[in-house]
N, C-alpha and C positions, 0 to 999 in steps of 0.2 A: 141053630135055633134063633128065631127073630128076637131082636132086642130094640128098645127105644133109646134115643139120644135126647137128653133134656137140656134145657137152658141152665148152664152152670151158675153157681153162686160165687161171685168174686168179691169177697169181703163180707164182713158180718152185717153191713147195712144195705147191701144190694137187694133190691126187690124185683127189678125187671131189667131187661136189656133189649136193644134193637138189633134184629138180625139184618145186617147190612147186605151181605152177599153170600150166596152159596158158591163155594169153590168146587165142590164135587156135585155133579149132576145126578139125577135119578138114573139108576142102571149102571153107574160107574163102579168099578172095583175099588175097594178101600182096604188099605193095610194099616196096621197099628202105627200111629205117629203121623199119618196123613192129615193135612189141614182140610177140615170139612167145610167150615164157614167162618166168616168174620162177624163178630158181635161188638156193638158199640155200647159201652156203659157210661156212667157219669165220669169215670176216671180215664178211660182209654178205649182204643179199639183193640180187641183181643182175638187172636186166632184160636179156634176150637179144634183140638186134635182128636183123631179117632183113637179109642182105647181098645179096639178089637178089629178083627178081619171080617170082611163080608162084602155084600153088594148093597149100595145105598138104594133101598127099594122105594122110599117115599119121602118127599119133602112135606112135612105136615104144616109148616107155615111158609108164607111167601116172604121174599126179600122186602125189607122196609117195615116188617111187623114188629110191634112192641110185645115182648113175650115175658110173662112172669117167671121168676126163678122156679125151677122144678118142672115146668111144663114141657111137654114133648115137642121137639122141633123136627125130628126125623126118625125113620125106622130103618134098621140095618138087618139084613138076613142073607140066606143062601140064594143062589140064582134060581134054582128049581123049587125052592120051598114055597108051599102054599101058606099064605099068611092071612089070618082073619084080622084085618086092620081094625075093624070096629071093636072086636073083643079086646085086642091088644091095647088100643088107645083108651079103653074104659078103665084100665088098671092104673093109669097115670093121668093127671089132669092135662088137658089140652088147652093151649092158649086161644082165647077169642081174638082172631086176627084183626088188626087195625090196618086199614088201607094205607099204603105208603104215603099218600099225600096228606094224611092226617097227622103224621109224626112231625116232630120239630128237629130231627137230627140233620146235621149238615149233609150227610150222605144221601138222605132221602131227597133233600132239596136239589142236590146235584143230579140225582137220577131223573127227577121231574124236569129239570132244565135241559137235560141231554136227550129228551125224547125226540126232539126235532133233528138231532144229529145222529145218523145211523152209525153203528159200530163198524170198524174196519173188518175186512174178511179175516184178517189174521187172528183177531181176538174173539170173533164170533159173539160179541156182546158180553164177554166175561167181565169186562171192566167198565165202570161208568165212563162215558164219553170215549170209549175205546182206548183209554190211557191207563197204564199201570202206574199208580202214584199213591203215596201215603196219605191218610186222611188229613194230616197237618198240612201237607203240601197242597191238597185240594182246597182247603179252607183259605189258605194264604193266597193262592192263585185267584180264587173267586173274589176275595176282598180287594186285591190289587189290580184286577182286570188282566191277568196274565193268562194266555191261552196255553194250556198244558200240552196241546198237540204240537206246539212249536218247540218243545224242549226235549233234550236228551237226558235220561236219568242216570245218575251216578250211583244209585243204591243197588242192592242185590238184585240180580236178574234184570237190570235196566230200569228199576223202579225209580220214579221221580220223587225226590225227598225235598225237605224244606230248603236246604242249601241251594238246590238247583233253581228254585223259584226266586230266592233272594238274589242270586247271581244274575238271573235274567232281568230282574227289576233294576239292579245296579247298572247293567249294561245299556239300558234304555234311557237313562237319565241324560238329558242334554246339558252340556256345559254352559255356564253363564259367561257372556263376553261383554266388553265395554264397546264404546263407539269406534275404537280402533281395531276391534276384532280380537283383542287380547282376552284370554280367559281370566276371570276373577273369582275369588272364593265367595261362597254364599255369605250373605250378611248374617251376623249373629244378633240375638236380642230382639228379633222381630216378633210382633204379636200375631198369633194365629187364632183362628176361630175356635171357640169351645166346641167340643163334641161330646156326645153321649154314647157310651159303648155298653151294650147289654151284657150282663153276666153270662159267661159260658156255663155249661152244665158242670164242668170240673170246678170252676171257681165257686159256683153255688154250693156244691157238695163240700168243698173245703171249708167254706164259711159256716155251714150248718154243723159239720163235725167238730170244728175247733171251738165254736161257741158252746156246743153241748159239753165238750171235754172240759173247758174252763169253768163252766157253771156247775157241772155234776161231779167232777173229780177234784178232790182236795189236794192240789199240787203242793209240794215243797221242793226247794232247790238247794243243792250243795255244789259249790265250785271248788275245784282243786287245780293246782299248778304243778307241772312236772318238768323234769329235766329231759328235754327231747334230743339232746346230743347223741346218746347211744343209739337211739332209734334211727336218726338221720344218717349216722355213720354206717350202720349195718345196711340200711336201705341202699346207700350209694355203693357199698361194696358188692351187694347182691346184684344190683342193676348193671354193674360193669360186666357181669357174666351172662346177662340175658340179652337176647336180640331185641331190636326195636319192635314195639307192638306188644311186648310181653313184660315190660318193666313194671315193678310194683309201685303202687301209690302209697302215700301215708295212710290213706283210709283203709287199705287192705290190712295193715298192721293193727289199726284201731279196731276193725271188725273182729279180727282173730283174738285180740286181747280182751275185748268185751265178752266174747263168747266163752273164753276160758274162765274169766272171772265169774260169769253167771253160773258155772258148774257148782260153785261153793255157796251161792245165794239164790236158791230156787224161787224165793218170793219175788225177786225182781224179774223172773222169767215166768210170769204167771198171769192169770186172768181172774177177776172177781166174778163169780157166778152166784148171784143171790146172797145167801149166807155162807157160801163156801168159796175157798180159793183153789182154783185149778192150777197146779204146778205142772207145766208142760214138760213132757219127756224129751222132746227135741228142742234144741237151741237154734232157732231160725232168726237170723239177724236181718231186719229190714233196713234198707239204705234209702234215705229221702233223696229223690232225684228231681231236679228242675226240668219241667217239660213245658210245652206250649200252654200258656194261661194258668200255670199252677205247679203243683207237686204231685209226684207219684212215688210210692214206696215199692222198690223191688226187693226180692227176698233171696238171701243166701242161706240155703237149707243146711242144717247140721254143721254150722260154721265152726263149732268147736272141734269137729272131727276132720275138717278139710285142711290140707296144707295151704300155705300162703299163695302159691302159684295157682292153685285150683280156685281159691276165693277170688283172686284177681281176674282170672279168666271168666268165671261165672258172672262177676259183677260187670265186667266190660261188655260181655255179650248182652246181658239183660238190660243194661242202661242204653245200649245202642238200639235195641228193639223198642224200648220205651220212648225214646226221643224220635223214633221214626213212626210211632203210633201203631206198632204191630206186636204188642206184648203177648205172651202166652199165659195160660192159666197159672202155671207153676212160678211164673215171674213175680206175681203180685199177691199170691195167696199164702196165708199161714205164718206171717211173721209173729214172733213172740217178744221181741225187743227191737227198738229202732235206734239207729245212729243217724244224726243229722249233722253233716260236716259243711261248714262255710269257710273252711280254711283257705280255699282257693280264691276267696274274695277279700283277703287281708282283714278278716274280722278277728279281733282279739278274743272276744268272749260274748256269749249270748245265751238266752234260755230258750228251750223248745217246749211246745205243748205236747203232752202225751198223746200218742196215737191209739185211740180205743180199738179193741178192748185190752190193750197191753197195760202193764203196770208201771213202765218207766221208759224214758228216752234219754239218750246222751247227746248233748250239744257240744260240738268240737270246733274250736277256733283255729287260728293260724299258728304255725310254729314261728315264734318271733325271736329275732336277734336282739338280746337285751343285755345290759350290764348286770352281772351277778356277783355276790360276795362269796369267795372261795378261799379258805384258809386265811381269812382276815384281809384279803385283797380283792379289789374290784377287777374282774376279768370278763371278757366276752362270753356269752352263753346263749343257749337256745332253750326257750321255754314254751310249753304248750298248756293252754287252759281249757278245761272241760267243765261242763255243768250237767249234773244229773238231775232230771226232773222225775219225781216219784209220786205215786198214788198213796196218800197217807192211810187209806183204808186197807192197803195190802202190806205196807212196810212202814218202818219208822226211820228217823234220822240216824240212829246209831248203826242200823243194819246197812243203810245206804252209804254211810261214811266208810264202813268196813269194806264194802264192795269197791269203793274208790281207792282204798289202800291196796287191795289185791290187784286192781287194774293198774295202779302205779307200778307194781312190781314187774308187770309184763312190759310196760312202756319203757321203764328205765333199765330193764335187763332183757332186751328183746330177743336175745338168743333163746330164751325159754319158749318163744313162739315157734321155734324151729325143731324143738325136741318132741 
């Protein structure tokens, strides 16, 4: 039976997306999990996966079209099935297509510029400029004047990623020499021209959301300090037994500990809906990830039920996709509590702004080597500071403080995370 595929909603504030590229052509066989199309939102470029099996019978919108959430983008059906497209499309709203040149997306600009360059026979026009590259790599190459067709990709399937463009830029820099031909280091402290850089869509979205969150959500903050020695010792012992590429990070322990503590305090794993509090049944931990021009939150689903190695693997794969600009729907949808960790930047302590519509966010600093008092003597120790930001409409200081106490139990006795 024929069915429609609609523009997905990625986040509570998403209203529209730009269909960048059809991966599957009309008439192609589709199986569950196949990538149908790439969609650009304010946050990232997302790969849309098929949820059923069939033949892609119709592209309802063209590449480069801006499509409202919930509008039909394609029709899926059987090969011999007779489909009344007009009747089917009347059941679901269809987007009013906008010509690609009217959009402001970076991909649309690339497609317009590449019209004069015919695709190579191998790609048959599937990729802009006949080059397989991430959106971030395309934008960087355009800004820096790098020809993607001269590069070899190090990403999955030969995809050109940001690092490939940066390495190409570095290799083309000519060394500075003096009158004797000797290479000299560049001068420091020189004055450069001021430049004006337009806000990216992601940077604009972050600004709007964070401004609204600070103005509308009554934040309060609680900071606690923990003994991180047991956690660091257990992590070292576990990682000695794991191969390279599978070792656990401190953040993996933090995510698991936060998820288990949330079981006892459902108000911190909740969303305010009018005059009601929705306590989520699932504990889906969002992890704030630094990407090009901003932040993106990837989601570890049912983090309280997953073992540490599964959390680590899920996070590593989702973060990799986010930084390459090819996230999936499940990577960024449905978080109920967020962890923002700046420990890798030697930050002792900070506060984070709540990620709406969640009720709390945990800011995690570095594990610091500090002198501590133990049995009346000053000895070396390891300490970790965290700050919990909470929505005062949903919870209170006493409840948030109790959550931090339970969280402490898991951090200072991390074997509990393995049980």
